[in-house]
Backbone as CSV, one residue per row, in Angstrom:
resi,resn,N_x,N_y,N_z,CA_x,CA_y,CA_z,C_x,C_y,C_z
1,UNK,-15.113,-2.086,18.060,-14.430,-1.486,17.051,-15.740,-1.141,16.162
2,UNK,-17.026,-1.128,16.408,-17.803,-1.065,15.372,-18.295,0.326,14.943
3,UNK,-17.635,1.324,15.731,-17.610,2.878,15.453,-16.611,3.071,14.601
4,UNK,-15.678,2.574,14.546,-14.432,2.995,13.530,-14.765,3.141,12.099
5,UNK,-14.605,4.021,11.322,-15.106,4.220,10.011,-13.605,3.888,9.244
6,UNK,-13.388,3.133,8.131,-12.368,2.757,7.458,-12.423,2.825,6.120
7,UNK,-11.874,3.447,5.141,-12.053,3.365,3.628,-10.582,2.931,3.195
8,UNK,-11.075,2.706,2.043,-9.841,1.992,1.053,-10.364,2.099,-0.421
9,UNK,-9.279,2.224,-1.181,-9.494,2.194,-2.548,-9.795,1.061,-3.315
10,UNK,-10.799,0.725,-4.128,-10.913,-0.564,-4.751,-12.372,-1.001,-4.654
11,UNK,-12.559,-2.278,-5.007,-13.886,-2.836,-5.077,-13.621,-3.838,-3.368
12,UNK,-15.361,-3.911,-3.185,-15.025,-4.941,-1.991,-14.428,-6.304,-2.445
13,UNK,-13.735,-6.957,-1.730,-13.052,-7.961,-1.995,-11.722,-7.574,-2.215
14,UNK,-11.170,-6.360,-2.678,-9.763,-6.294,-2.829,-8.724,-6.636,-1.521
15,UNK,-7.493,-6.656,-1.641,-6.492,-7.025,-0.873,-6.548,-6.281,0.300
16,UNK,-6.798,-4.859,-0.131,-6.972,-3.596,0.770,-8.241,-3.783,1.975
17,UNK,-9.386,-4.560,1.028,-10.572,-4.782,2.146,-10.166,-5.857,3.242
18,UNK,-9.275,-6.763,2.429,-8.827,-7.906,3.286,-8.012,-7.144,4.640
19,UNK,-7.375,-6.222,4.194,-6.360,-5.801,5.200,-7.108,-4.980,6.342
20,UNK,-8.326,-4.191,5.864,-9.227,-3.668,6.336,-9.829,-4.600,7.565
21,UNK,-10.206,-5.436,7.014,-10.799,-6.583,7.942,-10.265,-6.969,8.988
22,UNK,-8.898,-7.348,8.711,-7.869,-7.853,9.845,-7.658,-6.739,10.892
23,UNK,-7.311,-5.732,10.308,-6.989,-4.537,11.423,-7.924,-3.831,12.134
24,UNK,-9.196,-3.682,11.365,-10.390,-3.148,12.314,-11.570,-4.210,11.864
25,UNK,-11.748,-5.461,12.768,-12.793,-6.360,12.507,-13.878,-5.838,13.087
26,UNK,-15.139,-5.499,12.110,-16.302,-5.141,12.556,-16.668,-3.885,12.460
27,UNK,-15.767,-3.034,11.877,-15.709,-1.393,11.585,-16.557,-1.306,10.331
28,UNK,-16.870,0.265,9.978,-17.741,0.485,8.900,-16.628,0.791,7.733
29,UNK,-16.758,0.021,6.997,-15.843,0.044,5.504,-16.462,0.596,4.288
30,UNK,-15.661,1.457,3.942,-16.333,2.369,2.564,-15.304,1.804,1.414
31,UNK,-15.677,1.469,0.365,-14.899,1.250,-0.808,-14.926,2.779,-1.706
32,UNK,-13.776,2.938,-2.119,-13.488,4.452,-2.912,-13.126,4.169,-4.133
33,UNK,-13.587,4.482,-5.320,-12.856,4.312,-6.429,-11.759,4.856,-6.986
34,UNK,-11.311,5.852,-6.291,-9.647,6.162,-6.704,-9.165,6.567,-5.288
35,UNK,-7.808,6.606,-5.277,-7.099,7.158,-4.125,-7.240,8.302,-3.656
36,UNK,-7.586,9.076,-4.702,-7.801,10.651,-4.300,-9.142,10.562,-3.393
37,UNK,-10.101,10.151,-4.030,-11.265,10.229,-3.123,-11.074,9.273,-1.517
38,UNK,-10.274,8.432,-1.527,-10.010,7.749,-0.472,-9.286,8.809,0.569
39,UNK,-8.298,9.589,0.132,-7.724,10.412,0.993,-8.456,11.607,1.285
40,UNK,-9.426,12.092,0.147,-10.043,13.194,0.407,-11.432,12.495,1.550
41,UNK,-11.804,11.641,1.502,-12.672,11.083,2.585,-11.917,11.257,4.280
42,UNK,-10.916,10.730,4.396,-10.395,11.113,5.616,-9.802,12.635,6.114
43,UNK,-9.617,13.060,4.877,-9.430,14.549,5.264,-10.513,15.336,5.472
44,UNK,-12.053,14.933,5.171,-13.001,15.535,5.302,-13.716,14.867,6.501
45,UNK,-13.209,13.899,7.452,-14.098,13.389,8.623,-12.839,12.927,9.445
46,UNK,-12.340,13.664,10.405,-11.426,12.932,11.273,-11.629,12.045,12.113
47,UNK,-12.680,11.203,11.846,-13.025,10.185,12.674,-12.813,8.723,11.514
48,UNK,-12.487,9.239,10.544,-12.190,8.174,9.429,-10.692,7.997,9.394
49,UNK,-10.243,6.612,9.205,-8.960,6.286,9.042,-8.929,5.606,7.481
50,UNK,-7.881,5.422,6.938,-7.702,5.157,5.500,-6.648,3.975,5.515
51,UNK,-6.741,3.058,4.776,-5.719,2.184,4.850,-5.331,1.665,3.140
52,UNK,-3.888,2.378,2.723,-3.312,2.775,1.742,-2.347,1.741,1.312
53,UNK,-2.212,0.807,0.298,-1.184,0.199,-0.015,-0.306,1.172,-0.630
54,UNK,1.325,0.988,-0.204,2.225,2.013,-0.421,3.368,1.553,-1.475
55,UNK,3.666,-0.043,-1.181,4.593,-0.647,-1.760,4.075,-2.419,-1.791
56,UNK,4.871,-2.693,-3.014,4.750,-4.195,-3.117,5.939,-4.881,-3.078
57,UNK,6.076,-6.017,-2.358,7.480,-6.909,-2.604,7.921,-7.145,-4.133
58,UNK,6.810,-6.851,-4.841,7.422,-7.507,-6.178,7.136,-6.424,-7.161
59,UNK,6.104,-5.789,-7.090,5.710,-4.701,-7.951,6.215,-3.327,-7.785
60,UNK,6.865,-2.987,-6.391,7.496,-1.829,-6.099,6.301,-0.901,-5.669
61,UNK,6.702,0.461,-5.704,5.928,1.306,-5.057,4.790,1.287,-5.843
62,UNK,3.493,1.877,-5.157,2.257,2.034,-5.554,2.076,3.453,-6.395
63,UNK,1.712,3.457,-7.445,1.728,5.068,-8.145,0.455,5.839,-7.594
64,UNK,0.866,7.007,-7.675,-0.209,8.128,-7.445,0.029,8.433,-5.640
65,UNK,0.523,7.521,-4.882,0.360,7.728,-3.389,1.401,8.487,-3.245
66,UNK,2.587,8.912,-3.531,3.731,9.653,-3.244,3.079,11.196,-3.499
67,UNK,2.192,11.159,-4.541,1.750,12.698,-4.858,0.645,13.325,-3.732
68,UNK,-0.168,12.246,-3.545,-1.074,12.553,-2.412,-0.802,12.397,-1.126
69,UNK,0.475,12.133,-0.565,0.760,12.131,0.775,0.782,13.667,1.056
70,UNK,2.088,14.514,0.461,2.246,15.903,0.499,0.742,16.783,0.208
71,UNK,-0.196,16.524,-0.746,-1.285,17.260,-0.910,-2.154,17.216,0.314
72,UNK,-2.442,16.107,0.754,-3.272,15.986,1.965,-2.728,15.767,3.266
73,UNK,-1.548,15.544,3.444,-0.863,15.773,4.894,-1.713,15.112,5.638
74,UNK,-2.170,13.761,5.248,-2.637,13.060,6.565,-1.611,12.297,7.183
75,UNK,-1.745,11.793,8.419,-0.820,11.502,9.654,-0.614,9.802,9.572
76,UNK,0.220,9.093,9.511,0.354,7.839,9.581,0.267,7.238,10.795
77,UNK,-0.762,6.213,10.980,-1.030,5.969,12.361,-0.279,4.596,12.680
78,UNK,-0.112,3.714,11.677,0.397,2.251,11.693,0.842,2.134,10.451
79,UNK,1.454,0.864,10.344,1.905,0.010,9.153,1.257,-1.130,9.280
80,UNK,1.296,-1.958,8.181,0.505,-3.193,8.086,1.229,-3.814,6.853
81,UNK,1.495,-5.012,7.447,2.424,-6.036,5.715,1.118,-7.114,5.754
82,UNK,0.732,-7.385,4.402,-0.263,-8.047,4.015,-0.211,-8.882,2.740
83,UNK,0.244,-10.593,3.163,0.402,-11.515,2.179,-0.513,-11.365,0.923
84,UNK,-0.238,-11.432,-0.009,-1.145,-11.491,-1.163,-1.043,-12.667,-1.839
85,UNK,-2.396,-13.365,-1.772,-2.436,-14.694,-2.244,-3.709,-14.897,-3.484
86,UNK,-3.082,-15.013,-4.639,-3.940,-14.966,-5.644,-4.743,-16.466,-6.175
87,UNK,-5.924,-16.205,-6.432,-6.724,-17.603,-6.809,-7.215,-17.337,-8.064
88,UNK,-7.608,-18.438,-8.707,-8.485,-18.613,-9.991,-10.017,-18.586,-9.485
89,UNK,-10.448,-17.754,-9.857,-12.060,-17.808,-9.546,-12.962,-18.121,-10.962
90,UNK,-14.243,-18.868,-10.977,-15.043,-19.168,-12.023,-16.432,-18.881,-11.363
91,UNK,-17.457,-19.188,-12.357,-18.394,-19.319,-12.000,-18.937,-20.880,-11.661
92,UNK,-20.121,-20.852,-10.842,-20.379,-22.455,-10.558,-20.378,-23.007,-12.037
93,UNK,-20.098,-24.456,-11.981,-20.064,-25.423,-12.752,-19.033,-25.149,-13.912
94,UNK,-18.182,-24.145,-13.883,-17.075,-24.139,-14.652,-15.885,-24.958,-14.134
95,UNK,-15.398,-25.596,-15.335,-14.017,-26.461,-14.930,-12.604,-25.588,-15.605
96,UNK,-11.634,-26.045,-15.210,-10.378,-25.413,-16.072,-10.372,-25.962,-17.543
97,UNK,-11.009,-26.781,-18.194,-11.141,-26.887,-19.379,-11.841,-26.056,-20.140
98,UNK,-12.837,-25.448,-19.372,-13.853,-24.655,-20.190,-13.326,-23.079,-20.132
99,UNK,-11.917,-22.892,-19.507,-11.538,-21.402,-19.430,-10.632,-20.798,-20.778
100,UNK,-10.746,-19.947,-21.230,-10.075,-19.567,-22.158,-9.332,-17.991,-22.130
101,UNK,-10.085,-17.386,-21.173,-9.801,-16.033,-20.972,-9.405,-15.779,-19.489
102,UNK,-8.632,-14.996,-19.022,-8.378,-14.452,-17.727,-8.413,-13.224,-17.486
103,UNK,-9.403,-12.656,-16.308,-9.310,-11.306,-16.304,-9.111,-10.637,-14.871
104,UNK,-7.778,-9.695,-15.035,-7.486,-9.223,-13.564,-6.790,-7.931,-13.682
105,UNK,-6.215,-7.441,-12.703,-5.579,-6.312,-12.495,-3.967,-6.612,-13.579
106,UNK,-3.252,-5.643,-13.816,-2.201,-6.099,-14.789,-0.911,-6.706,-13.995
107,UNK,-0.893,-6.253,-12.728,0.253,-6.812,-11.694,-0.433,-8.244,-11.503
108,UNK,-1.442,-8.511,-10.981,-1.991,-9.931,-10.673,-1.716,-10.835,-11.675
109,UNK,-1.936,-10.259,-13.008,-1.795,-11.330,-14.280,-0.110,-11.492,-14.290
110,UNK,0.567,-10.353,-14.224,1.908,-10.526,-14.264,2.591,-11.481,-13.202
111,UNK,2.037,-11.698,-11.989,2.429,-12.404,-10.929,1.835,-13.830,-11.029
112,UNK,0.912,-14.020,-12.118,0.383,-15.579,-12.197,0.745,-15.726,-13.740
113,UNK,2.020,-15.952,-14.029,2.204,-16.206,-15.496,2.284,-17.685,-15.740
114,UNK,2.906,-18.317,-14.739,3.002,-20.183,-15.009,1.807,-20.306,-15.350
115,UNK,0.727,-20.032,-14.490,-0.918,-20.966,-14.738,-1.356,-20.480,-16.184
116,UNK,-0.927,-19.135,-16.362,-1.531,-18.696,-17.660,-0.827,-19.178,-18.886
117,UNK,0.436,-19.239,-18.865,1.153,-19.637,-20.077,0.980,-21.381,-20.229
118,UNK,0.721,-22.098,-19.082,0.656,-23.561,-19.050,-0.641,-23.918,-19.557
119,UNK,-1.528,-23.082,-19.667,-2.693,-23.327,-20.240,-3.163,-22.575,-21.454
120,UNK,-2.265,-21.727,-21.731,-2.405,-20.646,-22.910,-3.591,-19.841,-23.061
121,UNK,-3.960,-19.203,-21.565,-5.047,-18.074,-21.286,-4.603,-17.002,-22.063
122,UNK,-5.761,-16.335,-22.739,-5.791,-14.941,-22.954,-6.220,-14.075,-21.801
123,UNK,-5.224,-12.835,-21.803,-5.621,-12.038,-20.459,-6.461,-11.065,-21.179
124,UNK,-7.240,-10.495,-20.025,-8.282,-9.281,-20.235,-7.618,-8.449,-18.892
125,UNK,-7.394,-7.139,-19.091,-6.628,-6.250,-18.214,-7.624,-5.248,-17.569
126,UNK,-7.911,-5.585,-16.169,-9.225,-4.673,-15.535,-8.503,-3.950,-14.549
127,UNK,-9.128,-3.034,-14.151,-8.859,-2.200,-13.114,-8.175,-2.396,-11.936
128,UNK,-8.841,-3.556,-11.134,-8.265,-4.243,-10.192,-8.732,-5.491,-9.876
129,UNK,-8.308,-6.257,-8.936,-8.529,-7.619,-8.835,-10.036,-8.181,-8.674
130,UNK,-10.537,-7.426,-7.154,-11.916,-7.273,-6.864,-12.724,-7.041,-7.875
131,UNK,-12.876,-6.036,-8.527,-13.479,-5.459,-9.807,-13.569,-6.704,-10.788
132,UNK,-12.499,-7.221,-11.053,-12.712,-8.344,-12.065,-13.475,-9.381,-11.597
133,UNK,-13.319,-9.949,-10.384,-14.453,-10.782,-9.743,-16.061,-10.344,-9.795
134,UNK,-16.104,-8.968,-9.365,-17.377,-8.521,-9.572,-18.120,-8.469,-11.075
135,UNK,-17.282,-8.201,-11.836,-17.630,-8.393,-13.431,-17.931,-9.677,-13.800
136,UNK,-17.019,-10.631,-13.396,-17.135,-12.118,-13.569,-18.696,-12.594,-13.146
137,UNK,-18.925,-12.016,-12.012,-20.151,-12.706,-11.392,-21.422,-11.994,-12.284
138,UNK,-21.052,-10.797,-12.664,-22.504,-10.218,-13.688,-22.702,-10.896,-14.962
139,UNK,-21.576,-11.479,-15.494,-21.755,-12.112,-16.900,-22.239,-13.451,-16.802
140,UNK,-22.164,-14.112,-18.180,-22.777,-15.334,-18.411,-21.752,-16.352,-19.218
141,UNK,-20.530,-15.644,-19.408,-19.556,-16.133,-20.407,-18.710,-17.046,-19.394
142,UNK,-18.987,-18.686,-19.592,-18.208,-19.431,-18.533,-16.716,-19.641,-19.390
143,UNK,-16.274,-19.196,-20.424,-14.866,-19.292,-20.736,-13.884,-18.135,-20.141
144,UNK,-14.563,-17.098,-19.126,-13.585,-16.287,-18.323,-13.533,-16.678,-17.131
145,UNK,-12.480,-16.363,-16.663,-12.102,-16.775,-15.084,-11.418,-15.472,-14.737
146,UNK,-11.573,-15.213,-13.393,-10.789,-14.106,-12.886,-9.390,-14.471,-11.781
147,UNK,-8.585,-13.462,-11.578,-7.834,-13.767,-10.761,-7.984,-12.774,-9.543
148,UNK,-8.304,-13.226,-8.261,-8.724,-12.276,-7.270,-8.581,-13.071,-5.888
149,UNK,-8.871,-12.640,-4.838,-8.818,-13.114,-3.357,-9.981,-13.862,-3.123
150,UNK,-9.859,-14.842,-2.071,-11.219,-15.631,-1.698,-12.163,-14.782,-1.284
151,UNK,-11.703,-13.579,-0.605,-12.754,-12.720,-0.123,-13.543,-12.410,-1.222
152,UNK,-13.350,-12.054,-2.280,-13.986,-11.555,-3.509,-14.896,-12.934,-3.619
153,UNK,-14.271,-14.141,-3.852,-15.154,-15.361,-4.395,-16.354,-15.299,-3.238
154,UNK,-16.138,-14.944,-1.981,-17.293,-15.095,-1.064,-18.292,-14.176,-1.480
155,UNK,-17.709,-12.697,-1.717,-18.645,-11.609,-1.900,-19.395,-11.775,-3.252
156,UNK,-18.819,-12.440,-4.039,-19.592,-12.374,-5.653,-20.108,-13.401,-5.903
157,UNK,-19.939,-14.460,-4.953,-20.601,-15.990,-5.159,-19.989,-16.451,-6.124
158,UNK,-18.780,-16.618,-6.293,-17.785,-17.361,-7.122,-16.987,-18.500,-6.812
159,UNK,-16.743,-19.455,-7.356,-16.208,-20.606,-7.058,-14.443,-20.526,-7.211
160,UNK,-13.784,-20.962,-6.191,-12.466,-20.831,-6.027,-11.951,-22.221,-6.587
161,UNK,-11.523,-22.053,-8.079,-11.028,-23.513,-8.942,-9.976,-23.642,-8.765
162,UNK,-8.883,-22.803,-8.284,-7.406,-23.178,-7.985,-6.855,-22.173,-6.847
163,UNK,-6.391,-22.567,-5.896,-5.835,-21.569,-4.918,-4.324,-20.964,-4.961
164,UNK,-4.055,-20.216,-4.510,-2.565,-19.833,-4.710,-1.885,-19.772,-6.000
165,UNK,-2.105,-19.304,-7.016,-1.718,-19.585,-8.078,-0.590,-18.401,-8.356
166,UNK,-0.238,-17.705,-7.568,0.706,-16.927,-7.855,2.218,-17.673,-7.853
167,UNK,3.221,-16.953,-8.766,4.209,-17.384,-9.164,5.489,-17.630,-7.994
168,UNK,5.333,-16.437,-7.302,5.925,-16.234,-5.941,5.559,-16.321,-4.923
169,UNK,5.597,-16.852,-3.889,4.729,-16.853,-2.664,5.441,-15.854,-1.519
170,UNK,6.473,-15.178,-1.781,6.448,-13.926,-0.790,6.159,-12.726,-1.123
171,UNK,4.887,-12.702,-1.881,4.349,-11.495,-2.578,3.650,-10.855,-1.365
172,UNK,4.108,-9.702,-0.932,3.486,-8.928,0.385,3.358,-7.610,0.065
173,UNK,2.053,-6.872,0.379,1.930,-5.671,0.126,2.361,-4.892,1.597
174,UNK,2.922,-3.698,1.529,2.723,-2.832,2.750,1.837,-1.878,2.643
175,UNK,1.288,-1.876,3.737,-0.074,-0.768,3.892,0.343,0.293,4.710
176,UNK,-0.184,1.735,4.723,-0.331,2.604,5.850,-1.414,2.653,6.185
177,UNK,-1.768,2.965,7.295,-2.920,3.267,8.063,-2.829,4.824,8.430
178,UNK,-3.905,5.640,7.910,-3.602,6.904,7.902,-4.965,7.638,8.263
179,UNK,-4.734,8.880,8.918,-5.679,9.447,9.127,-5.720,11.127,9.602
180,UNK,-6.727,11.747,9.950,-6.485,13.414,10.330,-6.383,13.219,11.890
181,UNK,-5.400,14.476,12.207,-5.265,14.598,13.693,-5.041,13.425,14.507
182,UNK,-4.127,12.798,14.199,-3.289,11.236,14.910,-2.384,11.708,15.481
183,UNK,-2.372,11.359,16.893,-1.369,11.489,17.729,-0.189,10.419,17.701
184,UNK,0.949,10.984,17.832,2.105,9.828,18.009,2.394,9.143,19.126
185,UNK,2.514,8.018,19.009,2.743,7.156,20.395,3.951,7.685,21.128
186,UNK,3.978,7.691,22.581,4.978,8.054,23.455,6.190,7.252,23.390
187,UNK,7.208,7.744,23.273,8.782,7.177,23.100,8.893,5.968,24.071
188,UNK,9.012,4.819,23.989,9.532,3.663,24.657,10.769,3.413,24.466
189,UNK,11.930,3.192,25.168,13.222,2.671,24.794,13.067,1.077,24.321
190,UNK,12.180,0.463,24.629,12.107,-1.168,24.604,11.309,-1.420,23.217
191,UNK,10.704,-0.404,22.591,9.964,-0.748,21.259,10.591,0.115,19.902
192,UNK,10.410,-0.660,18.994,10.872,-0.318,17.360,9.813,0.618,17.009
193,UNK,10.376,1.663,16.625,9.491,2.683,15.778,9.758,3.061,14.373
194,UNK,8.952,3.396,13.610,9.453,4.595,12.323,8.793,5.529,12.193
195,UNK,10.120,6.460,11.481,9.441,7.806,11.457,9.788,7.836,9.531
196,UNK,8.507,8.530,9.426,8.312,8.585,7.755,8.079,10.081,7.675
197,UNK,8.781,10.411,6.333,8.834,11.985,6.102,8.988,12.200,4.777
198,UNK,8.451,13.552,4.219,8.825,13.721,2.673,9.625,14.862,2.844
199,UNK,10.533,15.421,1.937,11.647,16.490,1.976,11.687,16.985,0.569
200,UNK,12.003,18.237,0.206,12.426,18.841,-1.003,13.607,19.319,-0.574
201,UNK,14.712,19.250,-1.372,16.213,19.546,-1.085,16.400,21.210,-1.564
202,UNK,17.272,21.682,-0.939,17.436,22.805,-1.396,18.336,22.762,-2.992
203,UNK,18.265,23.584,-3.835,19.035,23.392,-5.182,20.443,23.706,-5.296
204,UNK,21.135,23.282,-4.664,22.640,23.238,-4.315,23.160,22.002,-4.547
205,UNK,24.671,21.988,-4.905,25.512,21.067,-4.940,25.487,20.159,-3.852
206,UNK,25.688,18.924,-4.129,25.807,18.004,-2.649,24.818,17.926,-1.708
207,UNK,23.510,18.564,-1.848,22.516,18.783,-0.899,22.096,17.485,-0.557
208,UNK,22.026,16.371,-1.311,21.257,15.151,-0.945,22.410,14.151,0.145
209,UNK,23.483,14.485,-0.543,25.099,13.988,0.186,25.199,14.346,1.538
210,UNK,24.951,15.486,1.551,24.816,16.270,3.225,23.740,16.070,3.916
211,UNK,22.662,16.069,3.568,21.394,15.700,4.222,21.375,14.383,4.805
212,UNK,21.930,13.527,3.982,22.348,12.029,4.406,23.288,11.592,5.528
213,UNK,24.288,12.629,5.300,25.242,12.474,6.192,24.692,12.432,7.684
214,UNK,23.645,13.164,8.365,23.512,13.177,9.566,22.801,12.024,9.987
215,UNK,22.444,11.277,9.006,21.928,10.075,9.434,22.969,9.025,9.768
216,UNK,24.003,8.977,8.869,25.102,8.263,9.178,26.050,8.337,10.400
217,UNK,26.154,9.397,10.668,27.023,10.310,11.763,26.031,10.013,13.124
218,UNK,24.920,10.076,13.298,23.970,9.792,14.347,23.537,8.268,14.666
219,UNK,24.068,7.394,13.601,23.582,5.964,13.342,22.211,5.750,13.478
220,UNK,21.594,6.535,12.548,20.317,6.102,12.308,19.836,5.477,10.822
221,UNK,19.551,4.176,10.916,19.329,3.620,9.826,17.904,3.941,8.829
222,UNK,18.357,3.904,7.571,16.996,4.290,6.675,16.625,3.062,6.130
223,UNK,15.194,2.788,6.186,14.896,1.494,5.465,14.306,1.757,4.208
224,UNK,14.012,2.875,3.871,13.416,3.478,2.480,13.802,4.993,2.045
225,UNK,14.457,5.137,1.055,14.458,6.666,0.285,14.211,6.332,-0.956
226,UNK,12.944,7.411,-1.654,12.601,7.355,-2.737,12.572,8.604,-3.289
227,UNK,12.768,8.881,-4.556,12.808,10.246,-5.028,11.599,10.249,-5.795
228,UNK,10.940,11.313,-6.044,9.617,11.388,-7.051,9.392,13.005,-7.338
229,UNK,9.287,13.239,-8.905,9.301,14.337,-9.226,8.280,15.072,-8.903
230,UNK,8.499,16.438,-8.573,7.258,17.408,-8.473,6.421,17.453,-9.442
231,UNK,5.267,17.612,-9.457,4.024,17.688,-10.731,4.306,18.953,-11.285
232,UNK,4.278,18.831,-13.053,4.488,19.693,-13.743,5.736,20.238,-13.883
233,UNK,6.774,19.770,-13.423,8.281,20.221,-13.326,9.048,19.177,-13.468
234,UNK,10.047,19.435,-14.272,11.419,18.383,-14.308,12.356,19.068,-13.469
235,UNK,12.463,19.874,-12.833,13.662,20.756,-12.368,13.376,20.505,-10.453
236,UNK,12.481,20.054,-9.995,12.441,19.860,-8.444,11.871,18.479,-8.280
237,UNK,12.736,17.782,-7.273,12.288,16.547,-6.862,12.008,16.605,-5.065
238,UNK,11.210,15.573,-4.916,10.624,15.220,-3.557,11.161,14.086,-3.026
239,UNK,11.353,13.582,-1.844,11.984,12.424,-1.353,11.220,11.890,-0.342
240,UNK,10.643,10.704,-0.260,9.980,10.039,0.496,11.018,9.254,1.497
241,UNK,11.099,9.227,2.627,11.956,8.668,3.749,11.357,7.743,4.927
242,UNK,11.703,6.596,5.012,11.510,5.890,6.133,12.643,5.562,7.100
243,UNK,12.730,5.890,8.280,13.556,5.899,9.377,13.392,5.034,10.451
244,UNK,14.450,4.148,10.798,13.926,3.346,12.253,14.520,4.459,13.492
245,UNK,13.231,4.373,14.115,13.375,5.470,15.559,12.582,6.430,15.645
246,UNK,12.134,6.661,16.870,11.122,7.655,17.327,11.731,9.271,17.046
247,UNK,10.977,9.937,16.969,11.240,11.622,16.824,11.680,12.217,18.068
248,UNK,11.566,11.497,19.199,11.649,12.040,20.355,13.221,11.281,20.818
249,UNK,13.530,10.351,20.213,15.132,9.818,20.139,16.027,10.774,19.828
250,UNK,16.984,11.038,20.728,18.159,12.239,20.646,18.837,12.177,19.210
251,UNK,19.031,10.896,18.785,19.616,10.620,17.683,19.004,10.765,16.445
252,UNK,17.975,10.585,16.551,16.715,10.912,15.350,16.600,12.466,15.278
253,UNK,16.513,13.003,16.203,16.430,14.416,16.416,17.562,15.229,15.852
254,UNK,18.713,14.655,15.933,19.880,15.262,15.330,19.823,15.075,13.862
255,UNK,19.652,13.936,13.678,19.917,13.651,11.982,18.669,14.517,11.454
256,UNK,17.291,14.564,11.968,16.616,15.381,11.304,16.835,16.891,11.311
257,UNK,17.542,17.361,12.120,17.881,18.691,12.412,19.014,18.845,11.075
258,UNK,20.051,17.904,11.038,20.782,18.084,10.206,20.140,17.979,8.505
259,UNK,19.228,17.158,8.451,18.241,17.147,7.247,17.634,18.307,6.938
260,UNK,17.211,19.144,8.009,16.474,20.328,7.885,17.443,21.515,7.217
261,UNK,18.755,21.657,7.550,19.560,22.403,7.345,19.619,22.523,5.521
262,UNK,19.326,21.274,5.022,19.621,21.135,3.429,18.339,21.087,2.712
263,UNK,17.249,21.475,3.292,15.922,21.186,2.805,14.906,22.546,2.547
264,UNK,14.370,22.675,1.347,13.472,23.753,1.297,12.310,23.424,2.259
265,UNK,11.559,22.370,2.263,10.495,21.897,3.042,10.735,20.295,3.777
266,UNK,10.412,20.050,4.857,10.400,18.713,5.466,9.055,18.392,6.196
267,UNK,8.363,17.335,5.637,6.798,17.261,6.496,6.903,15.784,7.126
268,UNK,6.746,15.722,8.316,7.043,14.443,9.351,5.295,13.771,8.902
269,UNK,5.476,12.913,8.183,4.183,12.188,8.085,3.518,11.263,9.266
270,UNK,4.661,10.792,10.009,4.306,10.236,11.023,5.210,9.495,11.889
271,UNK,5.125,9.030,13.110,5.990,8.234,14.091,4.947,7.271,14.217
272,UNK,5.262,6.111,14.114,4.510,4.924,14.773,5.511,3.541,14.862
273,UNK,4.671,2.760,15.729,5.533,1.489,16.028,5.457,0.676,14.745
274,UNK,6.786,0.135,14.553,7.263,-0.792,13.374,6.655,-2.273,13.559
275,UNK,6.087,-2.433,12.412,5.279,-3.712,12.349,6.186,-4.952,12.778
276,UNK,5.505,-5.961,13.540,6.429,-7.285,14.004,6.835,-8.118,12.708
277,UNK,6.262,-7.688,11.496,6.801,-8.138,10.384,8.145,-7.829,9.835
278,UNK,8.534,-6.819,10.159,9.843,-6.407,10.256,10.952,-7.445,10.721
279,UNK,10.587,-8.016,11.635,11.321,-8.682,12.696,11.668,-10.212,12.049
280,UNK,10.970,-10.604,11.253,10.908,-11.759,10.511,11.658,-12.034,9.429
281,UNK,12.245,-10.655,8.764,12.997,-10.349,7.577,14.535,-11.066,8.143
């Protein structure tokens, strides 16, 4: 897999970087400063895939992603569920008694409140977890620690002072692996699939009720349905939807046909095998 090119948003050592390493070991990995640049990278290079977090079991959906999906129209190749394990990182020679400040992403800080409150640490909000580790490695202040991954500790030569400091142990992020001109897998009845799409309803009464009726009558299970406003307006709303099934399944075809009757636009983002993680739930 050495020739595969992968891009993600964040600094090296981020949880997205860990997902890239697990999914595509030995590949060429590019860290992008923004989600916009990450999507643009794959849009400009059909040989590049991107690994994008779309939702977290504790924090909910990832901001901005839903707006970039219809803009770049990349296809979903697969999904991946990544366990998030936060760690307290410090410079060599630093002990717990030396720490006064904790630097990390706002969500990581929210997810590690027990240790923060126990030791009365003051918090410093940063753009991301791996970036916090990177900044810590550059400085000389031994009173500052960072919350980040063990991979960040390896990359930036920091010490893992305390492992797994998150309050909740079932912290999982769902990632989408996306790219340009990706073909969908052939339908096999013994496999489980997810079909993802974004649609915009016609502005008529009961449009959402009517379009969802097709999934009920055809016994197609929806695993996710989220609304998000169209930019620069309060009058229009897009919906992101995940359903169980393959687009070549007759039941799914009929349900999507019914959906199409009540929409202004319907964009299929991808058909892909369901992650084995779903079977554990």
